[in-house]
C-alpha positions in Angstrom: -5.8 18.8 11.2 -4.9 22.5 10.8 -3.6 23.9 7.6 -2.4 27.4 7.0 -2.7 29.4 3.8 -1.7 32.3 2.2 -4.8 34.0 1.3 -3.2 36.5 -0.7 -0.8 34.7 -3.1 -1.6 33.7 -6.8 -3.1 35.1 -9.6 -6.8 34.7 -8.4 -6.1 36.0 -4.4 -7.8 36.1 -2.4 -11.1 35.1 -4.1 -10.1 31.5 -5.1 -7.9 30.6 -2.3 -11.2 31.5 0.1 -13.7 29.5 -1.8 -11.3 26.4 -2.3 -10.8 26.8 1.7 -14.4 26.6 2.0 -15.0 23.7 -0.1 -12.5 21.6 1.8 -13.9 22.3 5.2 -17.1 20.6 3.5 -15.7 17.7 2.8 -13.7 17.3 5.7 -14.8 17.8 9.2 -11.9 17.4 11.2 -10.1 20.0 9.0 -9.4 23.4 10.8 -7.8 25.9 8.2 -6.6 29.8 8.9 -6.3 31.6 6.2 -3.5 34.8 6.3 -4.1 38.4 4.8 -6.3 41.2 4.3 -9.5 40.9 6.5 -11.5 43.2 4.5 -10.7 41.5 1.3 -11.2 38.1 2.4 -14.4 38.3 4.7 -17.0 39.4 2.0 -15.8 36.1 0.2 -16.2 33.8 3.1 -19.7 33.1 3.2 -19.0 30.0 5.6 -16.6 30.4 8.6 -17.5 27.1 10.1 -13.8 25.5 10.5 -12.0 28.6 8.9 -10.2 31.3 10.7 -8.7 34.6 9.8 -5.5 36.3 11.0 -5.6 39.9 9.3 -2.3 41.3 8.0 -2.1 43.7 5.0 1.0 43.0 4.0 1.8 40.7 1.5 4.7 39.4 -0.9 3.8 40.0 -4.5 5.9 37.9 -7.7 8.1 41.3 -8.0 9.4 40.9 -4.9 13.2 39.5 -4.8 12.4 36.2 -2.7 15.0 36.3 0.1 14.7 39.9 1.3 10.7 39.9 0.8 10.9 37.1 3.5 13.6 38.7 5.7 12.2 42.1 5.1 8.3 41.6 5.4 7.8 39.9 8.7 4.0 40.1 8.6 3.5 39.4 4.9 0.6 36.7 4.8 3.1 34.0 3.2 6.0 34.5 6.2 3.5 34.4 8.9 1.5 31.1 7.7 5.3 29.3 7.9 5.5 30.9 11.3 2.4 29.3 12.0 3.9 26.0 11.0 7.2 26.3 12.9 5.5 27.3 16.4 3.5 24.4 16.0 0.2 26.4 15.6 -0.4 24.6 12.0 0.6 21.3 10.9 1.0 22.1 7.1 0.7 25.1 4.8 -0.3 26.3 1.2 0.7 29.6 -0.9 0.2 30.0 -4.7 2.3 33.1 -4.6 5.9 33.8 -4.9 7.8 30.0 -5.7 11.0 31.8 -4.8 9.6 33.3 -1.2 7.6 30.1 -0.7 11.0 27.9 -0.5 12.8 30.9 1.1 10.2 30.9 4.3 10.4 27.1 4.0 14.1 26.8 4.5 14.6 30.0 6.5 11.2 29.3 8.9 9.9 26.3 8.6 13.6 24.7 8.7 15.0 20.9 6.7 15.0 17.7 7.8 18.1 16.7 9.3 19.9 14.7 6.4 18.5 16.6 3.5 20.5 18.9 1.8 18.3 20.9 -0.2 14.4 20.6 -0.5 13.0 19.8 -3.7 10.1 21.3 -5.7 7.6 18.2 -6.6 4.4 18.2 -8.6 2.4 15.5 -9.7 2.1 15.4 -13.3 -0.9 13.5 -15.3 0.1 10.4 -17.6 -2.1 8.7 -20.4 -3.7 5.8 -17.6 -4.8 8.2 -15.4 -2.0 7.3 -12.9 0.1 10.3 -12.8 3.9 10.5 -11.8 5.8 12.6 -9.0 8.6 14.6 -10.8 11.5 16.1 -8.3 13.3 18.7 -8.4 11.4 21.0 -10.8 13.2 24.0 -9.7 14.0 24.7 -6.3 17.9 24.3 -7.0 18.9 24.5 -10.3 22.2 22.6 -9.8 22.5 19.3 -8.1 25.2 16.8 -6.9 24.3 13.0 -6.8 23.7 12.8 -3.1 20.7 15.4 -4.0 19.3 13.3 -6.2 19.3 10.3 -3.9 17.9 12.4 -1.6 14.8 13.5 -4.1 14.6 9.6 -4.8 14.1 8.7 -1.1 11.4 11.5 -0.8 9.7 10.7 -4.0 9.4 7.2 -3.5 8.0 7.6 0.3 5.7 9.9 -0.8 4.3 8.2 -3.5 3.6 5.1 -1.6 2.3 6.9 1.6 0.4 9.4 0.1 -0.4 8.2 -3.5 -1.0 4.4 -1.9 1.2 2.7 -4.6 2.9 0.0 -3.7 6.7 -0.4 -4.4 6.9 2.6 -6.6 8.9 2.8 -9.6 12.0 5.2 -9.5 13.1 6.3 -12.8 16.3 9.0 -13.3 15.6 11.1 -16.1 18.4 11.0 -18.6 19.2 11.1 -22.4 18.9 7.4 -22.9 17.7 4.4 -21.1 21.2 2.4 -21.3 23.2 2.2 -18.3 26.0 4.3 -18.4 24.2 7.1 -20.3 24.3 10.9 -19.4 26.5 13.7 -17.8 28.8 13.4 -15.2 25.9 13.7 -12.6 23.9 11.1 -13.8 26.3 8.6 -14.2 27.1 9.1 -10.7 23.7 9.4 -9.7 22.7 6.1 -11.0 25.0 4.2 -8.8 24.1 5.8 -5.5 20.3 5.0 -6.7 21.1 1.3 -7.5 22.1 0.9 -3.9 19.2 2.8 -2.1 16.6 1.4 -0.4 13.9 2.3 -3.2 12.5 0.0 -6.7 15.1 1.7 -9.3 14.3 1.0 -12.7 17.3 3.0 -14.3 17.3 5.6 -16.6 14.1 7.2 -18.4 13.5 9.4 -21.5 11.6 12.4 -21.2 9.4 11.3 -24.1 8.3 8.4 -22.2 7.4 9.5 -19.1 4.0 11.0 -20.0 3.4 7.2 -20.7 3.7 6.2 -17.2 7.0 4.9 -17.3 8.2 5.3 -14.1 6.3 6.4 -10.8 8.5 8.9 -9.7 11.3 10.8 -12.1 14.2 12.2 -10.4 16.2 15.1 -11.7 18.1 18.2 -11.0 16.2 21.7 -10.6 17.2 22.9 -14.0 16.1 20.0 -16.1 13.3 19.5 -14.3 11.9 23.0 -15.1 12.7 22.6 -18.4 10.9 19.6 -19.1 7.7 21.0 -16.6 7.5 24.3 -18.6 7.9 21.9 -22.2 5.2 20.1 -20.7 2.9 22.8 -19.9 4.0 24.5 -23.8 2.7 22.1 -25.3 -0.4 21.3 -23.5 -1.2 25.2 -24.2 -0.1 24.9 -28.0 -2.3 21.7 -28.6 -5.6 22.7 -27.3 -4.8 26.3 -29.0 -4.3 24.4 -32.1 -7.5 22.3 -31.9 -9.0 25.2 -31.2 -8.1 27.0 -34.6 -9.0 23.9 -36.4 -12.8 23.4 -35.0 -13.7 27.3 -35.3 -12.2 27.6 -38.7 -15.9 26.7 -40.6 -19.5 25.6 -40.0 -18.7 22.3 -40.6 -15.5 21.7 -38.4 -17.7 23.9 -35.4 -20.3 21.2 -35.6 -17.7 18.6 -35.8 -16.6 20.6 -32.4 -20.2 20.4 -30.7 -20.4 16.8 -31.1 -16.9 15.8 -29.4 -17.2 19.0 -26.9 -17.8 16.5 -24.2 -14.4 14.4 -25.2 -12.2 16.9 -25.6 -13.2 18.4 -22.2 -12.5 15.0 -20.8 -9.3 15.0 -22.4 -8.3 18.2 -21.1 -9.6 17.3 -17.5 -7.4 14.3 -17.6 -4.6 16.5 -18.3 -5.6 18.9 -15.5 -2.6 19.7 -12.9 -5.4 20.7 -10.4 -6.5 17.3 -9.8 -3.6 16.3 -8.1 -3.4 19.5 -5.7 0.2 21.3 -5.6 3.8 20.7 -5.7 5.1 19.7 -2.5 8.7 21.2 -1.0 10.1 17.8 0.1 12.7 18.0 2.6 11.4 20.3 5.4 10.3 19.7 8.8 6.5 20.0 7.9 4.6 19.6 5.0 4.8 22.9 2.6 2.6 22.9 -0.8 3.2 25.4 -3.5 0.1 25.5 -5.4 0.0 26.9 -9.0 -0.1 30.7 -9.4 -3.1 30.4 -11.5 -4.8 28.1 -9.6 -8.9 28.2 -9.1 -10.8 27.2 -6.1 -10.6 23.2 -7.2 -6.9 23.5 -7.4 -6.6 25.0 -3.7 -8.9 22.2 -2.5 -7.0 19.5 -3.7 -3.4 21.3 -2.2 -5.6 21.3 0.9 -6.4 17.7 0.5 -2.6 16.6 -0.5 -1.4 18.8 2.7 -4.0 16.5 4.8 -2.5 13.4 3.4 1.2 14.1 3.9 0.1 14.9 7.7 -1.9 11.8 8.3 0.6 9.9 6.7 3.5 11.0 8.3 5.4 11.6 5.2 8.1 14.5 7.1 8.9 11.9 10.0 9.2 8.3 7.5 11.6 10.9 5.5 13.7 11.8 8.3 13.7 8.6 9.8 14.8 6.7 6.5 17.6 8.9 6.2 18.9 8.5 9.7 18.8 4.6 9.1 21.1 5.0 6.1 23.2 7.7 8.1 24.1 4.8 10.5 24.5 2.2 7.8 27.6 4.6 6.1 28.9 4.9 9.5 
């Protein structure tokens, strides 16, 4: 299995990217990783180059770069070279913690879309209170969507969760303002009708307040609503832990209490840790493309590598394409 990684993308690049890559190869003897980036910065960190290669480039795409222009103009950027490796068959999948827009552009223009998929979806897995987790798509690849796009998201999400996360007959819910049939705007009403007739386990509308309780294994929405939900969940989680820290550090008595429940609080934080699930898959492309969180540390990178590997081993891309082709034939 060959994974290409943008070593220069993310807030903690290249250090945490390289450390995560080394951890990943320790766990998988069949894994081959190629790091794309500045060799002078990568080599001092790479204490074990077994199963890891470096492709040197001193060009990179930053968070300030305009995504489409950067991909087209910076031909030797680490992110672009990584995507080219996938396109040319030199790698089976790729990962970057860098500029999200640039990765999406490289995915579209370099890796390419699966036939039958109109728009790729950015699809992270979120933790739930029961520890099972759920996949949400789209969370920002496309702020506007048509009902047909939500149908495609549902099919791709269902295939991924069943194949990679090994959840049999995953429950697919449509994010809406109420659970009753017929709720929502024109987009959700029309999408609801399409999802009812799709080859998935569609359970109907779900509300945002219930998704962390594990009401569905796959939650489908447009990129605008999905991104709002994503940022809200991240913000609320940070605010809660900030409030707890303020309370526990407010007096000598509460500091003693904090010491007593420290491990329990750490367990809760780990349960809500996005890095346990790797990164957000860009579903709908011809090969697995994973967007790791910009603040990813080594653990998140290691899990992103595992995620890319599972998608490759379980033929997620090929299954999505076959399913879309069979649906297209049925419509004709």
